[in-house]
C-alpha positions in Angstrom: 53.7 -37.8 92.7 50.4 -39.5 93.3 49.2 -41.4 96.4 50.1 -44.8 94.9 53.7 -43.8 94.1 54.1 -42.5 97.7 52.8 -45.7 99.1 55.2 -47.7 97.0 58.1 -45.6 98.1 57.2 -46.0 101.7 56.9 -49.8 101.3 60.1 -50.1 99.3 62.4 -47.8 101.2 61.0 -45.9 104.3 59.4 -48.8 106.2 62.3 -51.3 105.7 64.9 -48.6 106.6 63.0 -47.5 109.7 62.5 -51.1 110.9 66.2 -51.9 110.7 68.0 -48.5 110.8 71.7 -48.3 110.2 73.9 -47.6 113.2 70.9 -47.3 115.4 72.5 -47.8 118.8 72.8 -45.9 122.0 76.4 -45.0 122.8 78.3 -43.3 125.5 80.1 -40.0 124.8 79.4 -36.8 123.0 76.0 -36.5 121.3 74.0 -34.0 119.3 70.3 -33.7 119.9 67.9 -33.7 117.0 64.5 -32.8 118.4 61.2 -31.6 116.8 59.0 -30.2 119.6 56.0 -30.1 117.3 55.7 -33.8 116.8 58.0 -35.2 119.5 60.6 -36.9 117.2 63.8 -37.0 119.2 67.2 -38.6 118.3 70.6 -38.4 119.7 73.5 -38.5 117.3 76.6 -39.9 118.9 79.7 -38.3 117.5 82.6 -40.1 119.2 84.3 -42.4 116.8 81.9 -43.9 114.3 78.7 -41.9 114.2 75.5 -43.6 115.5 72.1 -42.5 116.4 69.3 -43.5 118.7 65.9 -42.3 119.8 62.3 -42.3 118.6 60.3 -40.7 115.8 58.1 -41.4 112.8 59.2 -43.9 110.2 60.3 -41.1 107.8 62.5 -39.3 110.3 64.1 -42.6 111.5 64.7 -43.8 107.9 66.2 -40.4 107.0 68.5 -40.6 110.1 69.6 -44.1 109.0 70.4 -42.9 105.5 72.4 -40.0 107.0 74.5 -42.5 109.0 75.2 -44.4 105.8 76.3 -41.2 104.0 78.6 -40.2 106.9 80.4 -43.6 107.0 84.2 -43.1 106.6 83.9 -39.4 105.7 86.0 -36.7 107.1 84.2 -33.5 108.4 84.6 -31.5 105.2 83.1 -34.3 103.1 80.3 -34.8 105.6 79.4 -31.1 105.6 79.4 -31.0 101.8 77.1 -34.1 101.6 74.7 -32.7 104.2 74.6 -29.2 102.5 73.9 -30.9 99.1 71.1 -32.9 100.6 69.5 -30.1 102.6 69.6 -27.9 99.5 68.1 -30.6 97.4 65.2 -31.1 99.9 64.5 -27.4 100.2 64.5 -26.9 96.4 62.8 -30.2 95.6 65.4 -31.0 93.0 67.5 -34.2 93.5 69.7 -34.0 90.3 72.8 -33.2 92.4 72.5 -36.4 94.6 74.2 -39.6 93.7 71.8 -41.8 95.6 68.4 -43.2 94.7 67.5 -43.4 98.4 68.3 -39.8 99.0 66.4 -38.8 95.8 63.4 -40.7 97.2 63.5 -38.6 100.3 63.6 -35.4 98.2 60.5 -36.7 96.3 58.6 -37.3 99.6 59.3 -33.8 101.0 56.0 -32.4 99.7 53.9 -35.2 101.1 51.9 -34.0 104.1 54.6 -31.4 105.1 57.2 -34.0 105.8 60.3 -31.8 105.1 60.9 -31.4 108.9 60.9 -35.2 109.4 63.3 -35.7 106.5 65.8 -32.9 107.6 65.6 -33.4 111.4 68.9 -35.4 111.9 70.6 -33.8 108.9 70.1 -30.3 110.2 71.2 -31.3 113.7 74.4 -32.9 112.3 75.1 -29.9 110.1 74.7 -27.5 113.0 77.1 -29.6 115.0 79.7 -29.7 112.3 79.5 -26.0 111.6 79.8 -24.9 115.3 82.4 -27.4 116.3 
């Protein structure tokens, strides 16, 4: 992926998704912390009722969190875990064939750009850890 393709992906998906993130709202109740001490990205994922998230971070981590919220919508825990596992595996392997989402495939494609894998997986790993230790 060359620089022009990356810039296009940021303009078409990442920037719009980060400017108007889905279910980006501070809530009361139980929350999961997604925090990267290296860069300071920090989000809370609110798990009571419909899942929401809120906090601050780079455009990529916020957009990725927004896409996670969309994927979790109306899913039970087993489905949510499976979706998150598939996505994390796809990002780590750099192969998006198993994903049924152009947006998620775009995130996989961006993982090698400037070491952004941590940004992409921040909220996903936090939610997976929560679901697995519940």
